[in-house]
N, C-alpha and C positions, 0 to 999 in steps of 0.2 A: 398397385404393385404389379410388376411384370412377372412373367413365368420364371425368370432367372433370379428373382430377389424374394427373400422371405425373412420374416422377423424371427421365426422359430428355428433355433440352431439344430434341432434334431431333423427337421425337414430338410434344411440346407445340407446336412451331412448325408442324409439318405439320397438326395439328388446327386451329390458328388459321387457317392458310392455307385449309384445306378449308372451314371455316365461311364465309369470305368468298367463296369460289368458288361455294358452294351458293347464297348470297344473290344472286349475280350470274348464276345459272343457267348456269354453264360446265361442263356435264356431262363433256366430254372431259377437262378439267383435273382435275375431281373424281376421275375414274377413275384418272388418273395419280398423284394424291396418295394414293388408296386403295392403289394398288400399292406405293408407297414405304412406307406404314404397314405393310402386310403383310410386306414385306421386313425391317422392323425388329421384327417379332414382335407388333405391336399387334393385338389382337383386338377388333373392334367389339362394342358391347353387343348382347344378344340381341334387343332390341325393334327390329324392322325391319331389322336387319343393317347399319345405317349408324351411324357415329360421330356423336354429337350433343352439344350443350352446349359451354360454353366451357372451354378448357383453361386451366390456371394457368401463368403465366410461370415460368421457372426461378427458384430461390431467389436472392435478392440483387438481382434486377432491380427497378428502381424505375420507377414511372410518372411521367410529367411532370405537373406541376400546370398548370391551364388558362392561367395567366399566362406560363408558360415555353413553351407550345406555339406 
């Protein structure tokens, strides 16, 4: 399993949330999300110690097409 793929939908959601928080530079919230990831047993990749990359949505989830959005 790569760093961007997970079977746990909660971990996947937390990783997506974390990515958005990093982009908005909300360090306090990133730390809170990191704490929740650690509680769920997620281990960040060795490079830099921070999770990175996009997570994949849970199986069966569909993305909206641009005309539906």
